[in-house]
C-alpha positions in Angstrom: 6.1 -6.5 23.4 5.0 -3.3 25.0 1.7 -1.3 25.2 2.9 -0.3 21.5 1.0 -3.4 20.5 -2.2 -2.0 21.4 -5.3 -4.6 21.4 -3.5 -6.9 18.7 -1.6 -9.4 19.9 1.5 -9.6 17.6 3.6 -12.1 19.3 2.3 -15.2 17.6 1.8 -13.3 14.3 5.7 -12.4 14.2 6.8 -15.7 15.3 5.0 -17.5 12.5 6.2 -15.1 9.9 9.9 -15.7 10.8 9.5 -19.3 11.2 8.3 -19.0 7.5 11.1 -16.9 6.7 13.4 -19.4 8.0 11.7 -22.0 6.3 12.5 -20.3 2.9 15.7 -19.7 3.6 16.2 -23.3 4.3 14.7 -24.4 1.0 17.3 -21.8 -0.7 19.8 -23.6 0.8 21.2 -20.5 2.7 22.3 -20.4 6.4 21.6 -16.6 7.2 19.1 -14.4 5.9 19.5 -10.3 5.5 16.5 -8.2 4.6 17.1 -4.5 3.1 14.7 -1.7 3.4 14.7 2.0 2.2 12.5 4.8 2.2 9.4 3.7 0.8 10.5 0.2 0.2 10.9 -1.3 3.5 7.6 -3.6 3.4 9.6 -7.1 3.9 11.5 -5.6 6.7 8.2 -4.2 8.6 6.5 -7.6 7.8 9.3 -9.5 9.8 9.9 -6.8 12.6 6.1 -4.6 12.6 8.5 -1.7 12.6 9.6 1.1 10.0 11.8 3.8 10.7 10.4 7.3 10.0 13.4 8.1 7.7 16.7 6.0 6.6 17.5 2.4 5.7 16.7 -0.8 7.6 18.3 -4.0 7.8 17.5 -7.3 9.3 20.0 -10.1 9.9 18.5 -13.5 10.5 21.7 -15.5 11.9 20.7 -17.7 14.6 19.2 -14.5 16.7 17.7 -11.8 14.9 19.6 -8.4 14.8 18.5 -4.9 13.1 20.4 -2.0 11.9 19.1 1.5 11.4 20.4 4.9 10.0 19.5 6.6 12.8 19.3 5.7 16.6 16.4 8.0 17.5 13.4 5.0 17.1 15.3 2.0 18.3 13.3 1.8 22.0 10.2 2.0 19.9 11.6 -0.9 17.6 12.3 -2.9 20.4 9.2 -2.6 21.8 6.8 -3.3 18.4 9.5 -6.1 17.2 10.4 -8.0 20.4 13.8 -8.0 19.0 16.5 -6.7 21.3 19.5 -6.6 19.2 19.2 -3.1 17.5 22.3 -0.6 16.2 22.5 2.4 14.1 24.8 4.3 12.2 24.4 7.2 9.6 26.0 4.5 7.4 25.1 1.3 8.8 26.5 -1.1 5.9 29.9 -1.3 7.6 27.5 -2.7 10.9 25.9 -5.3 8.6 29.1 -6.3 6.8 30.8 -6.7 10.1 27.7 -8.9 11.7 27.6 -11.0 8.9 31.8 -11.7 8.6 31.1 -13.0 12.4 28.2 -15.1 11.3 30.7 -16.7 8.6 28.1 -17.8 6.2 28.2 -19.6 3.3 25.0 -18.5 1.3 23.1 -15.5 2.3 19.5 -15.4 1.5 18.7 -11.5 0.5 15.5 -9.8 0.2 15.4 -6.3 -1.0 18.1 -6.9 -3.2 16.1 -4.8 -6.0 16.3 -1.6 -4.4 19.7 -2.0 -2.7 22.5 1.0 -3.6 24.9 -0.3 -5.6 27.7 0.7 -3.1 25.9 -1.3 -0.3 25.7 -4.2 -2.6 29.7 -4.1 -3.6 30.3 -3.5 -0.1 28.6 -7.1 0.7 30.2 -8.8 -1.9 33.8 -7.2 -1.3 33.4 -7.9 2.5 32.3 -11.2 2.4 34.6 -13.1 -0.1 33.4 -16.7 -1.2 29.7 -16.0 0.4 27.1 -16.5 -2.1 24.3 -14.2 -1.8 20.9 -15.4 -3.0 18.0 -13.5 -4.0 15.0 -14.5 -1.9 12.9 -11.5 -2.7 10.3 -13.4 -4.4 10.0 -16.0 -1.9 9.4 -13.6 0.7 6.8 -11.7 -1.6 4.9 -14.9 -1.8 4.3 -15.2 1.9 2.6 -11.7 2.1 0.0 -12.6 -0.7 -2.5 -13.8 1.4 -3.3 -11.9 4.4 -3.6 -13.5 7.6 -6.8 -12.9 10.1 -4.7 -10.2 11.9 -3.6 -8.5 8.8 -7.0 -8.5 7.7 -8.1 -7.0 11.2 -5.9 -4.4 10.4 -6.8 -3.6 6.8 -10.4 -3.5 7.9 -9.3 -0.9 10.4 -7.9 1.1 8.2 -10.6 1.0 5.6 -12.9 2.3 8.4 -10.7 5.4 8.9 -10.5 5.8 5.0 -14.5 5.5 5.0 -14.4 8.2 8.0 -12.0 10.5 5.5 -14.2 10.2 2.7 -17.5 10.7 4.8 -15.8 14.3 5.8 -15.1 14.7 2.4 -18.7 14.7 1.2 -19.8 16.9 4.0 -16.8 19.4 3.8 -16.4 19.9 0.1 -18.3 23.1 -0.8 -18.0 26.4 -3.1 -15.0 28.6 -2.4 -12.5 25.9 -0.3 -9.2 25.3 -1.6 -8.2 21.8 -2.7 -5.4 21.8 -0.3 -7.6 23.3 2.6 -9.7 20.3 2.1 -6.9 17.6 1.6 -5.2 19.1 5.1 -8.7 18.8 6.7 -9.2 15.3 5.6 -5.6 14.3 6.9 -5.9 14.9 10.5 -8.5 12.3 10.7 -6.3 9.2 10.8 -3.7 11.1 12.8 -6.4 11.8 15.3 -7.3 8.4 15.6 -3.9 6.7 16.1 -3.1 6.3 12.1 -1.5 8.0 9.6 -2.3 8.8 6.0 -1.0 6.1 3.9 -0.1 8.5 1.2 -0.5 12.1 0.3 -4.2 13.0 0.3 -5.1 13.9 -3.1 -7.9 16.5 -4.3 -8.4 17.4 -8.1 -10.9 19.7 -8.8 -12.5 21.4 -11.8 -13.6 19.9 -15.4 -11.2 21.2 -18.2 -7.8 20.0 -17.0 -8.3 16.1 -16.6 -5.1 14.6 -15.2 -5.4 11.1 -13.2 -3.4 12.3 -10.2 -1.5 15.6 -9.0 -1.0 17.1 -5.8 -3.8 19.4 -4.4 -3.6 23.3 -5.2 -4.8 26.7 -4.3 -7.7 26.2 -7.0 -10.8 26.8 -4.9 -13.9 24.5 -5.7 -16.5 26.0 -7.9 -20.0 25.2 -8.9 -20.4 22.3 -11.2 -17.0 21.3 -10.5 -16.1 17.7 -10.4 -13.9 17.1 -7.1 -11.9 13.8 -7.1 -10.3 12.8 -3.8 -7.9 9.9 -3.5 -7.0 8.9 -0.2 -6.3 6.5 2.4 -5.5 5.5 6.1 -2.7 3.5 7.6 -3.0 1.3 10.9 -0.2 -0.6 12.4 1.7 -0.1 8.7 -1.7 -1.8 6.7 -2.6 0.7 4.2 -6.2 1.4 2.6 -6.8 3.5 -0.8 -10.1 4.7 -2.0 -11.6 7.3 -4.2 -14.9 9.3 -4.2 -16.0 11.9 -6.8 -18.2 14.7 -6.2 -20.0 17.3 -8.6 -20.8 20.5 -6.8 -24.6 20.9 -7.6 -25.8 19.3 -10.8 -24.0 17.2 -13.0 -24.0 18.1 -16.3 -24.5 15.5 -19.6 -20.7 15.2 -19.9 -20.2 14.4 -16.3 -23.3 12.0 -16.2 -22.3 10.1 -19.0 -18.5 9.6 -17.8 -19.9 8.6 -14.4 -22.3 6.1 -15.6 -19.1 4.4 -17.5 -17.2 4.6 -14.4 -19.8 2.7 -12.6 -20.2 0.1 -15.1 -16.5 -0.6 -15.6 -16.3 -0.8 -11.5 -19.4 -3.1 -11.3 -17.7 -5.2 -14.2 -14.5 -5.6 -12.1 -16.1 -6.3 -9.0 -18.4 -9.0 -10.6 -14.9 -10.8 -11.2 -13.4 -10.2 -8.0 -13.4 -14.1 -6.4 -11.3 -16.7 -6.3 -9.7 -18.5 -9.5 -10.1 -15.6 -11.6 -6.7 -14.3 -13.1 -6.1 -11.1 -11.8 -5.5 -9.5 -15.4 -9.3 -10.4 -16.3 -10.5 -7.7 -14.2 -8.3 -4.9 -16.0 -9.7 -6.5 -19.1 -13.5 -6.3 -18.4 -13.0 -2.5 -17.0 -10.9 -1.5 -20.1 -13.7 -3.3 -22.4 -16.3 -1.3 -21.0 -14.3 2.2 -20.9 -13.0 1.9 -24.4 -16.5 0.6 -25.6 -17.8 4.2 -24.5 -15.1 5.8 -26.5 -12.9 6.9 -23.6 -9.2 5.8 -23.0 -7.9 3.6 -20.2 -5.7 5.9 -18.1 -4.2 3.7 -16.0 -4.5 -0.2 -14.5 -7.8 -1.0 -12.8 -6.2 -1.6 -9.4 -3.5 -3.3 -7.4 -2.9 -4.8 -4.2 -3.2 -3.2 -0.8 -1.4 -4.2 2.5 2.0 -3.1 3.7 1.9 -0.9 0.7 -0.7 0.3 -1.6 0.8 1.1 -5.4 3.7 -1.4 -4.8 1.8 -4.4 -3.4 0.9 -7.4 -5.1 -0.5 -7.9 -7.8 -0.8 -5.4 -10.5 -4.1 -6.3 -12.0 -3.2 -5.0 -15.4 -0.2 -7.5 -15.4 -0.5 -10.4 -13.1 -2.1 -13.6 -14.6 -1.9 -15.5 -11.4 -5.4 -16.3 -10.0 -6.9 -14.3 -7.4 -7.0 -16.5 -4.0 -8.9 -16.1 -0.5 -6.9 -13.6 1.6 -5.6 -11.6 -1.1 -6.6 -7.6 -1.1 -6.9 -5.5 -3.7 -8.2 -2.0 -4.6 -10.6 -1.6 -7.9 -10.4 2.0 -9.2 -12.0 2.3 -12.6 -11.4 6.2 -14.0 -12.5 8.3 -16.7 -10.7 11.7 -17.2 -12.0 13.9 -20.0 -12.2 17.8 -20.6 -15.8 18.7 -19.7 -16.0 15.7 -17.2 -12.9 16.2 -15.2 -11.5 13.4 -13.3 -13.8 10.9 -12.3 -12.8 8.0 -10.4 -14.2 5.3 -8.1 -12.2 3.1 -5.8 -12.5 0.7 -3.5 -10.7 -1.9 -1.1 -11.5 -5.5 -1.7 -11.0 -8.5 0.4 -11.1 -12.1 -1.8 -13.0 -14.2 0.3 -13.6 -18.1 -0.3 -16.7 -17.7 -2.2 -16.3 -14.0 -3.5 -15.3 -10.9 -2.3 -15.9 -8.5 0.9 -16.1 -4.7 0.1 -13.9 -3.2 2.9 -14.4 0.3 2.3 -18.1 1.4 2.0 -18.6 5.2 1.9 -21.2 6.6 0.1 -20.7 6.5 -3.6 -23.2 9.1 -4.9 -22.1 11.5 -7.3 -23.9 14.9 -6.6 -23.3 17.2 -3.5 -25.7 20.2 -3.0 -24.3 23.4 -4.1 
């Protein structure tokens, strides 16, 4: 490994992950493993390499030694340093390289992860280029390995949460009358970059009270007195992504704003109360929905989802998943009320499920009103 590993020793972590991957291949009766990733959906690849390209597809071939293929060669030196894998190659269309390498391995059964995101032409090239070879979908098995976070992963998520809190604290101190949404978003987005991280997703700022919408990109609209200002953002550290939201009212909150916010707080508390081992994931969603709907509002979106190497795509989706929470699972809880007169009101925090309950990873001030 190189200085890119910073203060974290990834060697043992990656060795453990790769050993478990080989074991799941053995269980599936596969002699070779193949992991595919594309823009926005390369979490399995990153899990096993500690690397993700800024652009293009990525492939990991586990056939004895590990070998990787990218769309562009720009980051190969970085990839070697972060992954400890020496064999990397790149081509604008890397599929022929992958097929050729698989042919040389002469596998009988290939365990493929990322099959659900693989383009049809790539899939056809694998099938036609490897006649007689069975391709076995092992995506679900690899995803299971990622559910419970290791101590190293928790450390990285805590670091991402600290940066996210810094962004939210800056939002609280910077939001003011006359500042445009996109200006505020730009200011906040520099914070993780200056600390060696990055934004987990585009920073969202939504202001006003009369055109509520759960999420949209920041605009040139300028914040005014009495506005509700919802800020949804997250920092990323070594690939691990936080996701949190705070809502402010510039000046004194109106009756409509106070009522909506009280419902958001009650739904938040109901979900957090259930964030402990053994509780079915969906119970958190149902508890929050009961509070919001009993107050006469609509449940506009799920109460939350997993965080890790992704945010919205990370297991579990709390509105549908019935499996119980377990120690080491990391989630966000994000009740929201969106209604004319109050605007966008949401509170979101990141949570680690522990042996006895939960740990709040994001802890920035949750107060509603800001001085005008």
